[in-house]
MARGU-967594 format. One record per residue (C-alpha): x, y, z; residue number from 1; residue in three letters; chain. Coordinates in steps of 0.1 Angstrom, whole numbers, plus 2048, in hexadecimal, padded with zeros to 3 digits. Layout:
// MARGU-967594
  east  north   up    n  res  chain
     X      Y    Z  NUM  ALA      A
...
This chain:
// MARGU-967594
  east  north   up    n  res  chain
   64B    6F2  6AA    1  UNK      A
   640    6FE  688    2  UNK      A
   654    70A  66A    3  UNK      A
   64D    72D  65B    4  UNK      A
   65B    741  63E    5  UNK      A
   665    763  649    6  UNK      A
   67A    781  63E    7  UNK      A
   69B    77E  652    8  UNK      A
   69B    7A5  656    9  UNK      A
   67C    7A3  66A   10  UNK      A
   68B    78C  685   11  UNK      A
   694    79C  6A7   12  UNK      A
   6B5    794  6B7   13  UNK      A
   6B3    785  6DA   14  UNK      A
   6C3    79C  6F5   15  UNK      A
   6C8    77D  70B   16  UNK      A
   6DD    769  6F2   17  UNK      A
   6FA    757  701   18  UNK      A
   714    75D  6E6   19  UNK      A
   71E    782  6E7   20  UNK      A
   743    781  6DB   21  UNK      A
   747    789  6B6   22  UNK      A
   74F    76C  69F   23  UNK      A
   76E    76D  68A   24  UNK      A
   76C    77D  667   25  UNK      A
   777    75C  659   26  UNK      A
   75B    749  669   27  UNK      A
   741    763  65D   28  UNK      A
   74F    762  63A   29  UNK      A
   74D    73C  638   30  UNK      A
   728    73C  645   31  UNK      A
   71E    758  62C   32  UNK      A
   72E    744  60F   33  UNK      A
   71B    725  61A   34  UNK      A
   6F9    737  61C   35  UNK      A
   6FF    746  5F9   36  UNK      A
   706    723  5EB   37  UNK      A
   6EB    70D  5FC   38  UNK      A
   6D6    725  611   39  UNK      A
   6CF    722  636   40  UNK      A
   6D0    6FB  63C   41  UNK      A
   6C4    6FC  660   42  UNK      A
   6A9    713  668   43  UNK      A
   6AE    72B  685   44  UNK      A
   697    727  6A4   45  UNK      A
   681    744  6AD   46  UNK      A
   666    74B  6C6   47  UNK      A
   648    764  6C6   48  UNK      A
   64E    786  6D7   49  UNK      A
   642    786  6FC   50  UNK      A
   63E    7AC  6FE   51  UNK      A
   61E    7AD  6E8   52  UNK      A
   630    7B0  6C6   53  UNK      A
   628    79B  6A7   54  UNK      A
   64D    793  69E   55  UNK      A
   663    777  6A7   56  UNK      A
   682    777  6BD   57  UNK      A
   6A0    762  6B3   58  UNK      A
   6A9    746  6CB   59  UNK      A
   6C4    735  6B8   60  UNK      A
   6D5    73E  698   61  UNK      A
   6DE    763  69A   62  UNK      A
   6FC    75E  684   63  UNK      A
   6E7    74B  669   64  UNK      A
   6CD    767  668   65  UNK      A
   6E8    782  665   66  UNK      A
   6FB    771  649   67  UNK      A
   6DA    769  637   68  UNK      A
   6D2    78F  637   69  UNK      A
   6F6    796  62B   70  UNK      A
   6F1    77C  60F   71  UNK      A
   6D1    78F  603   72  UNK      A
   6B9    772  60A   73  UNK      A
   695    780  60E   74  UNK      A
   686    762  61E   75  UNK      A
   692    746  635   76  UNK      A
   681    72A  648   77  UNK      A
   680    72C  66E   78  UNK      A
   674    715  68A   79  UNK      A
   65B    726  6A1   80  UNK      A
   65B    71A  6C5   81  UNK      A
   64B    725  6E5   82  UNK      A
   65B    742  6F8   83  UNK      A
   66D    737  718   84  UNK      A
   668    748  73A   85  UNK      A
   68C    751  73C   86  UNK      A
   68D    760  719   87  UNK      A
   69F    741  70B   88  UNK      A
   6BE    749  720   89  UNK      A
   6C5    725  72A   90  UNK      A
   6BB    716  709   91  UNK      A
   6D1    72E  6F6   92  UNK      A
   6EF    726  70C   93  UNK      A
   6EA    700  70A   94  UNK      A
   6E5    702  6E4   95  UNK      A
   705    716  6DF   96  UNK      A
   71A    6FF  6F5   97  UNK      A
   70D    6E0  6E1   98  UNK      A
   718    6F0  6C0   99  UNK      A
   738    700  6CB  100  UNK      A
   742    708  6F0  101  UNK      A
   73F    72C  6F9  102  UNK      A
   75D    73F  704  103  UNK      A
   760    743  72A  104  UNK      A
   755    768  727  105  UNK      A
   735    760  715  106  UNK      A
   72F    743  72E  107  UNK      A
   731    75C  74A  108  UNK      A
   71A    774  739  109  UNK      A
   700    758  734  110  UNK      A
   704    74D  758  111  UNK      A
   6FF    770  766  112  UNK      A
   6DF    773  751  113  UNK      A
   6D2    752  75F  114  UNK      A
   6DA    75D  783  115  UNK      A
   6C7    77E  77C  116  UNK      A
   6A9    769  771  117  UNK      A
   6A9    755  792  118  UNK      A
   6C0    737  78A  119  UNK      A
   6D7    72C  7A7  120  UNK      A
   6FB    723  7A1  121  UNK      A
   6F4    6FF  7AA  122  UNK      A
   6D6    6FD  791  123  UNK      A
   6EC    70B  775  124  UNK      A
   707    6F3  77C  125  UNK      A
   6EF    6D5  77B  126  UNK      A
   6E0    6E2  75A  127  UNK      A
   701    6E6  74A  128  UNK      A
   712    6C8  759  129  UNK      A
   72D    6DE  768  130  UNK      A
   73C    6E0  78A  131  UNK      A
   72F    6FC  7A2  132  UNK      A
   753    706  7A7  133  UNK      A
   755    70D  780  134  UNK      A
   736    723  783  135  UNK      A
   744    737  79F  136  UNK      A
   765    73B  78C  137  UNK      A
   754    749  76E  138  UNK      A
   741    761  783  139  UNK      A
   761    772  78F  140  UNK      A
   763    780  76C  141  UNK      A
   749    79A  778  142  UNK      A
   766    7AC  78A  143  UNK      A
   77E    7AB  76D  144  UNK      A
   788    7C9  758  145  UNK      A
   775    7CA  737  146  UNK      A
   795    7CC  723  147  UNK      A
   7A1    7AC  733  148  UNK      A
   77F    79C  72D  149  UNK      A
   782    7A4  708  150  UNK      A
   7A4    792  707  151  UNK      A
   797    774  71B  152  UNK      A
   77A    770  702  153  UNK      A
   795    767  6E8  154  UNK      A
   79D    748  6FD  155  UNK      A
   7BB    754  710  156  UNK      A
   7B0    74E  735  157  UNK      A
   7C4    751  755  158  UNK      A
   7C3    733  76C  159  UNK      A
   7AB    733  78A  160  UNK      A
   7C4    741  7A4  161  UNK      A
   7CF    75D  78C  162  UNK      A
   7AA    765  785  163  UNK      A
   7A2    767  7AB  164  UNK      A
   7BE    780  7B0  165  UNK      A
   7B4    796  791  166  UNK      A
   78F    796  79C  167  UNK      A
   798    7A0  7C0  168  UNK      A
   7AA    7C0  7B4  169  UNK      A
   797    7E1  7AC  170  UNK      A
   791    7EA  788  171  UNK      A
   7A9    808  78B  172  UNK      A
   7C5    7F0  796  173  UNK      A
   7BD    7D8  77B  174  UNK      A
   7BE    7F4  761  175  UNK      A
   7E1    7FF  76D  176  UNK      A
   7EF    7DC  76C  177  UNK      A
   7DE    7D4  74A  178  UNK      A
   7F0    7F2  73B  179  UNK      A
   811    7E2  743  180  UNK      A
   809    7BE  739  181  UNK      A
   7EF    7C0  71D  182  UNK      A
   7F8    7AC  6FE  183  UNK      A
   80B    7BC  6E2  184  UNK      A
   805    7B7  6BC  185  UNK      A
   823    7A1  6B9  186  UNK      A
   81B    78C  6D7  187  UNK      A
   7F4    787  6DC  188  UNK      A
   7F9    772  6FD  189  UNK      A
   7F7    781  71F  190  UNK      A
   80C    778  73C  191  UNK      A
   7F1    772  755  192  UNK      A
   80A    769  76F  193  UNK      A
   818    78D  76C  194  UNK      A
   7F6    79D  76D  195  UNK      A
   7EC    789  78C  196  UNK      A
   80E    790  79D  197  UNK      A
   80A    7B5  797  198  UNK      A
   7E8    7B4  7A9  199  UNK      A
   7EF    79B  7C5  200  UNK      A
   7EA    7A9  7E7  201  UNK      A
   7F1    79A  809  202  UNK      A
   7D2    78B  819  203  UNK      A
   7CB    78C  83E  204  UNK      A
   7B1    772  848  205  UNK      A
   795    776  861  206  UNK      A
   79D    754  86F  207  UNK      A
   7BE    762  87B  208  UNK      A
   7AF    781  88B  209  UNK      A
   7AD    782  8B1  210  UNK      A
   798    7A2  8B0  211  UNK      A
   773    7A3  8AC  212  UNK      A
   759    7B5  896  213  UNK      A
   75C    7D5  8AB  214  UNK      A
   780    7DA  8A4  215  UNK      A
   77D    7CF  880  216  UNK      A
   762    7EA  87B  217  UNK      A
   777    804  88D  218  UNK      A
   795    7FE  876  219  UNK      A
   77F    7FD  857  220  UNK      A
   786    7D8  84F  221  UNK      A
   76D    7CA  836  222  UNK      A
   770    7A4  834  223  UNK      A
   770    795  811  224  UNK      A
   763    771  80B  225  UNK      A
   77B    759  7F9  226  UNK      A
   763    746  7E4  227  UNK      A
   77D    72A  7DC  228  UNK      A
   788    723  7FF  229  UNK      A
   77F    701  810  230  UNK      A
   75C    702  81C  231  UNK      A
   765    6F7  83F  232  UNK      A
   77A    716  848  233  UNK      A
   775    73B  84D  234  UNK      A
   781    748  82B  235  UNK      A
   77B    76D  831  236  UNK      A
   799    784  82B  237  UNK      A
   7A4    7A9  828  238  UNK      A
   7C1    7B8  814  239  UNK      A
   7C2    7D6  82C  240  UNK      A
   7E1    7C9  83D  241  UNK      A
   7E8    7E8  851  242  UNK      A
   7C5    7E9  860  243  UNK      A
   7C5    7C4  868  244  UNK      A
   7E7    7C7  87A  245  UNK      A
   7DB    7E7  88C  246  UNK      A
   7BC    7D5  899  247  UNK      A
   7D1    7B8  8A4  248  UNK      A
   7E8    7CF  8B7  249  UNK      A
   7CC    7E1  8C8  250  UNK      A
   7BD    7BE  8D3  251  UNK      A
   7DE    7B4  8E2  252  UNK      A
   7DF    7D5  8F5  253  UNK      A
   7BB    7D0  902  254  UNK      A
   7C1    7AB  90C  255  UNK      A
   7E5    7AD  91A  256  UNK      A
   7E9    797  939  257  UNK      A
   7F6    7A6  95A  258  UNK      A
   819    79B  954  259  UNK      A
   818    7A0  92F  260  UNK      A
   82B    7B4  915  261  UNK      A
   826    7BB  8EF  262  UNK      A
   845    7B5  8DC  263  UNK      A
   84E    7B1  8B7  264  UNK      A
   85B    794  8A2  265  UNK      A
   87F    794  896  266  UNK      A
   88B    78B  872  267  UNK      A
   885    766  878  268  UNK      A
   862    76B  885  269  UNK      A
   86C    765  8AA  270  UNK      A
   860    77D  8C6  271  UNK      A
   87A    797  8D3  272  UNK      A
   87A    790  8F9  273  UNK      A
   887    7A8  913  274  UNK      A
   8AC    7A7  91A  275  UNK      A
   8B8    789  92F  276  UNK      A
   895    779  92C  277  UNK      A
   893    754  92B  278  UNK      A
   878    745  915  279  UNK      A
   862    72A  926  280  UNK      A
   85A    70D  910  281  UNK      A
   848    6F7  929  282  UNK      A
   82B    6FF  93F  283  UNK      A
   82F    723  94C  284  UNK      A
   82D    72B  971  285  UNK      A
   819    747  980  286  UNK      A
   838    75D  983  287  UNK      A
   83F    75B  95E  288  UNK      A
   838    777  946  289  UNK      A
   826    776  924  290  UNK      A
   833    786  904  291  UNK      A
   818    78C  8E9  292  UNK      A
   822    793  8C5  293  UNK      A
   817    791  8A1  294  UNK      A
   826    777  88B  295  UNK      A
   82D    779  865  296  UNK      A
   809    770  85D  297  UNK      A
   7FB    78B  874  298  UNK      A
   7EF    772  88E  299  UNK      A
   7F1    77A  8B3  300  UNK      A
   80A    763  8C4  301  UNK      A
   816    761  8E8  302  UNK      A
   834    752  8FA  303  UNK      A
   83D    74F  91E  304  UNK      A
   85F    75B  92D  305  UNK      A
   86E    760  94F  306  UNK      A
   887    77B  95B  307  UNK      A
   8A6    771  96F  308  UNK      A
   8A2    776  995  309  UNK      A
   8AE    797  9A4  310  UNK      A
   8CC    78C  9B9  311  UNK      A
   8CA    7AB  9CF  312  UNK      A
   8A6    7A6  9D8  313  UNK      A
   8AC    780  9DC  314  UNK      A
   8C4    787  9F9  315  UNK      A
   8A8    797  A0C  316  UNK      A
   891    786  A26  317  UNK      A
   876    77D  A0D  318  UNK      A
   874    776  9E8  319  UNK      A
   871    796  9D4  320  UNK      A
   852    79B  9C0  321  UNK      A
   85A    79B  99B  322  UNK      A
   854    7BC  98A  323  UNK      A
   835    7BD  973  324  UNK      A
   83F    7C2  94F  325  UNK      A
   829    7DD  942  326  UNK      A
   826    7DF  91C  327  UNK      A
   82E    7FE  909  328  UNK      A
   810    812  8FD  329  UNK      A
   80B    811  8D8  330  UNK      A
   81E    82F  8C9  331  UNK      A
   80A    84B  8B9  332  UNK      A
   820    848  89A  333  UNK      A
   82A    827  88A  334  UNK      A
   84D    81F  87F  335  UNK      A
   844    826  85C  336  UNK      A
   836    849  866  337  UNK      A
   857    851  879  338  UNK      A
   86B    848  85A  339  UNK      A
   855    85F  845  340  UNK      A
   85A    87B  85F  341  UNK      A
   87F    877  85C  342  UNK      A
   87F    879  837  343  UNK      A
   866    897  837  344  UNK      A
   87B    8AA  851  345  UNK      A
   89C    8A4  83E  346  UNK      A
   88D    8B1  81D  347  UNK      A
   87F    8D0  82F  348  UNK      A
   8A0    8D6  841  349  UNK      A
   8B3    8D4  820  350  UNK      A
   89A    8EA  80E  351  UNK      A
   89E    905  82A  352  UNK      A
   8C4    902  828  353  UNK      A
   8C1    908  802  354  UNK      A
   8A8    925  802  355  UNK      A
   8A4    935  824  356  UNK      A
   8B8    954  82C  357  UNK      A
   8D4    94D  844  358  UNK      A
   8EC    965  854  359  UNK      A
   912    95D  851  360  UNK      A
   918    958  876  361  UNK      A
   8F9    940  879  362  UNK      A
   904    92E  859  363  UNK      A
   927    927  869  364  UNK      A
   917    91E  88A  365  UNK      A
   901    905  878  366  UNK      A
   91F    8F6  868  367  UNK      A
   92E    8EF  88A  368  UNK      A
   90D    8E0  895  369  UNK      A
   90D    8C9  876  370  UNK      A
   92E    8BA  87C  371  UNK      A
   924    8B4  8A2  372  UNK      A
   908    89E  896  373  UNK      A
   906    879  89F  374  UNK      A
   90B    870  87A  375  UNK      A
   92D    87F  877  376  UNK      A
   943    867  868  377  UNK      A
   931    875  850  378  UNK      A
   913    863  841  379  UNK      A
   8FD    879  82D  380  UNK      A
   8D8    87C  82E  381  UNK      A
   8D8    88F  80D  382  UNK      A
   8D9    86F  7F8  383  UNK      A
   8F0    869  7DA  384  UNK      A
   90E    851  7D5  385  UNK      A
   92E    85E  7E5  386  UNK      A
   941    83E  7E7  387  UNK      A
   95E    84B  7D3  388  UNK      A
   974    866  7E0  389  UNK      A
   96E    880  7FC  390  UNK      A
   948    888  7FD  391  UNK      A
   94E    8AC  803  392  UNK      A
   968    8B0  7E7  393  UNK      A
   94E    8BF  7D1  394  UNK      A
   947    8DB  7E9  395  UNK      A
   96C    8E2  7F0  396  UNK      A
   972    8E4  7CB  397  UNK      A
   95B    903  7C9  398  UNK      A
   975    916  7DD  399  UNK      A
   990    913  7C1  400  UNK      A
   991    929  7A2  401  UNK      A
   995    91C  77E  402  UNK      A
   9BC    91D  782  403  UNK      A
   9BA    907  7A1  404  UNK      A
   9C1    923  7B9  405  UNK      A
   9AF    924  7DB  406  UNK      A
   99A    943  7D5  407  UNK      A
   976    94A  7DB  408  UNK      A
   95D    965  7E3  409  UNK      A
   944    967  7FF  410  UNK      A
   927    95C  7EB  411  UNK      A
   93A    93D  7DF  412  UNK      A
   944    935  803  413  UNK      A
   91F    938  80F  414  UNK      A
   912    921  7F3  415  UNK      A
   92C    907  7FC  416  UNK      A
   925    909  820  417  UNK      A
   8FF    904  819  418  UNK      A
   907    8E7  804  419  UNK      A
   91D    8D7  81E  420  UNK      A
   901    8DB  838  421  UNK      A
   8E8    8CB  820  422  UNK      A
   8FF    8AD  81C  423  UNK      A
   905    8A9  842  424  UNK      A
   8E5    8B1  854  425  UNK      A
   8CB    896  853  426  UNK      A
   8AB    88C  867  427  UNK      A
   8A7    86B  855  428  UNK      A
   8A2    84C  86B  429  UNK      A
   8C0    83A  860  430  UNK      A
   8E7    83C  863  431  UNK      A
   8E7    860  855  432  UNK      A
   8D3    86E  871  433  UNK      A
   8E2    88C  881  434  UNK      A
   8CF    88B  8A1  435  UNK      A
   8C1    8A8  8B5  436  UNK      A
   8D8    8C1  8A5  437  UNK      A
   8C6    8BD  884  438  UNK      A
   8A6    8C8  896  439  UNK      A
   8B8    8E6  8A5  440  UNK      A
   8C3    8F0  882  441  UNK      A
   8A0    8EC  875  442  UNK      A
   891    901  890  443  UNK      A
   8AC    91C  88A  444  UNK      A
   8A5    91D  864  445  UNK      A
   87E    91B  868  446  UNK      A
   87D    8FA  855  447  UNK      A
   85A    8F3  863  448  UNK      A
   84E    90A  847  449  UNK      A
   85C    8F3  82D  450  UNK      A
   84B    8D3  839  451  UNK      A
   832    8C6  820  452  UNK      A
   80C    8BF  827  453  UNK      A
   80C    89E  83C  454  UNK      A
   7E6    89C  83B  455  UNK      A
   7E7    880  822  456  UNK      A
   7DB    85C  823  457  UNK      A
   7FE    84E  823  458  UNK      A
   809    861  842  459  UNK      A
   7E9    861  856  460  UNK      A
   7E7    83B  852  461  UNK      A
   806    83A  869  462  UNK      A
   7F4    84A  886  463  UNK      A
   7E3    838  8A1  464  UNK      A
   7BE    83E  8A9  465  UNK      A
   7C5    857  8C6  466  UNK      A
   7DF    869  8B1  467  UNK      A
   7C7    86B  893  468  UNK      A
   7AB    879  8A9  469  UNK      A
   7C3    892  8B8  470  UNK      A
   7CA    89F  894  471  UNK      A
   7A4    8A8  892  472  UNK      A
   7A9    8C3  8AC  473  UNK      A
   7A5    8E6  89E  474  UNK      A
   794    8D8  87F  475  UNK      A
   76F    8D3  877  476  UNK      A
   775    8AE  873  477  UNK      A
   766    899  88F  478  UNK      A
   775    876  898  479  UNK      A
   760    85A  888  480  UNK      A
   758    838  896  481  UNK      A
   76F    828  87C  482  UNK      A
   794    832  87A  483  UNK      A
   792    82F  855  484  UNK      A
   776    849  852  485  UNK      A
   788    862  869  486  UNK      A
   7A7    85F  854  487  UNK      A
   794    864  834  488  UNK      A
   783    883  842  489  UNK      A
   7A4    893  84C  490  UNK      A
   7B4    88B  82A  491  UNK      A
   796    89D  81A  492  UNK      A
   799    8BA  832  493  UNK      A
   7BE    8BF  82D  494  UNK      A
   7BD    8BA  807  495  UNK      A
   7BE    8DF  801  496  UNK      A
   7CE    8E8  823  497  UNK      A
   7EF    8E1  834  498  UNK      A
   7F3    8C9  852  499  UNK      A
   814    8C2  865  500  UNK      A
   814    8A8  881  501  UNK      A
   823    8B6  8A1  502  UNK      A
   83B    899  8A1  503  UNK      A
   84A    8A6  881  504  UNK      A
   852    8C9  88D  505  UNK      A
   877    8D3  892  506  UNK      A
   875    8E0  8B5  507  UNK      A
   88E    8CA  8C8  508  UNK      A
   885    8B8  8E9  509  UNK      A
   891    8CF  905  510  UNK      A
   89C    8B2  91A  511  UNK      A
   8AE    8A1  8FE  512  UNK      A
   8C0    8C2  8F5  513  UNK      A
   8CA    8C8  919  514  UNK      A
   8D8    8A5  91C  515  UNK      A
   8EC    8A9  8FC  516  UNK      A
   8FA    8CA  908  517  UNK      A
   903    8BB  929  518  UNK      A
   914    89D  919  519  UNK      A
   929    8B3  902  520  UNK      A
   933    8CC  91E  521  UNK      A
   941    8AE  931  522  UNK      A
   955    8A4  912  523  UNK      A
   963    8C7  90D  524  UNK      A
   96F    8C9  931  525  UNK      A
   981    8A8  92F  526  UNK      A
   991    8B3  90E  527  UNK      A
   99C    8D4  91E  528  UNK      A
   9AD    8C2  93A  529  UNK      A
   9C2    8AD  923  530  UNK      A
   9CB    8CA  90B  531  UNK      A
   9F0    8D2  905  532  UNK      A
   9FE    8EF  919  533  UNK      A
   A09    902  8F9  534  UNK      A
   9E4    906  8EF  535  UNK      A
   9E0    91F  90B  536  UNK      A
   9FD    934  8FD  537  UNK      A
   9EA    93F  8DE  538  UNK      A
   9F5    962  8D6  539  UNK      A
   9E1    97F  8C7  540  UNK      A
   9F6    97C  8A8  541  UNK      A
   9E9    959  8A2  542  UNK      A
   9C4    963  8A8  543  UNK      A
   9AC    96C  88C  544  UNK      A
   9AD    98D  87E  545  UNK      A
   98A    995  88B  546  UNK      A
   98E    992  8B1  547  UNK      A
   968    98F  8B6  548  UNK      A
   963    973  89C  549  UNK      A
   965    956  8B5  550  UNK      A
   94C    969  8CB  551  UNK      A
   934    96C  8AF  552  UNK      A
   937    947  8A6  553  UNK      A
   930    93E  8CB  554  UNK      A
   912    955  8CB  555  UNK      A
   905    946  8AB  556  UNK      A
   909    923  8BA  557  UNK      A
   8F6    92C  8D9  558  UNK      A
   8DA    93C  8C5  559  UNK      A
   8D7    91C  8B0  560  UNK      A
   8D7    906  8CE  561  UNK      A
   8BC    91A  8DF  562  UNK      A
């Protein structure tokens, strides 16, 4: 090296310098005062330009040069060395660490620069005397939101587990969580636990998957490598839990034994076996059955069980052959999808009751239908807290005037009846469900026209592959190889359109309605047989003023039922 006297303004900043974070104003002010008092004590190190220029590029001492210019010094001494092949990236990093350790963000930037120049993680670790694990950890910062990086550069770093969770999330997700947990002026510290907890996702590991690459591709599962897992195990994982479980379910269906059944796990994680089944804990026999299910971790598990012997068949000449248990086919709509349909139907039905034109006789017939529903105790599907007092008191109160007299007009009565129907009729999949009569009411009111667009990612993700591909009929969308791609194409197609799944329509099942009618006709006959004799002695004086009113109600009821 040789010493030269140069104008500090002529020196060129090194774009590959290791320290990028701004120094504090206090540190800059102290260095400036020192230079004004005694000058630049230790000369900066420079190297000749490698792009054909005649200038010098600063290797070490960017702050000294900057503050010398600020102090108005026209000439300083510099040490001129040879240019390095990597632009001085490694020398700059080592020199800065020796003086004052770089913050983790600057370390990561320097490491990324070295990797881009051909350095391996192992070589960097040896040169800096750091564990390879530390190099890998710092490289996670490449996936962190810039706003978080700026804060981490101040020395407030999450631990390794928290950093892994943050780096695994998308930038959009990080941005939303950072808004809620970024530091305030009064408290500069960040609760990294809260940030990581807000971004944490359930991981489903490839080592727990029974399915192969074909089903993984069909369900759009992209495995992510966990860089910090033990080296002797398969650390690939996915956060697409629904796709993972769907692929596992399809694998079980395709690999079900002859005497097998697919079941579900209960609250305690144990399989729900058929009624009267006896679980086999020892070595199973050939006549035993197999139940396959998914445990809490999404793994495919199987248990053996046997059914009790059929006594009637056992009395015959020979032993009866045990029936083969056939697993139920995978439903077209998942449990979540059925719950969504129940909610959408209920909202549409209530909107139709509030807005659709309804004739008076139909309105009264619907009122009879509503109170014949299976939820009549009554548990409402309309929501709200009615724990105190009679739930229908607020509707009955509409029929009284300001002086407390029972007085009302026809319009008030219609509004009250509509409100009562809204409170009673429900299609929700819970205790408030009215049953098939709510579907009858919805069909009468044309509630199908009030159903929202169901061509959304949230609903379509509840459909099986056959059901999803069936939704492509009458559309220009063709089924894709991957379920994920088919769903995305349908969502895009129906973005400006309107899609209603056939399972959500209000048309009641003909067999179900016939069974309901038959059941209630039987009840009516038994009630008539036990009716007191004086009920048959009803005179014309006690009948309603409009003699045809009962006939009109009956006709309205029959129209609604049809």
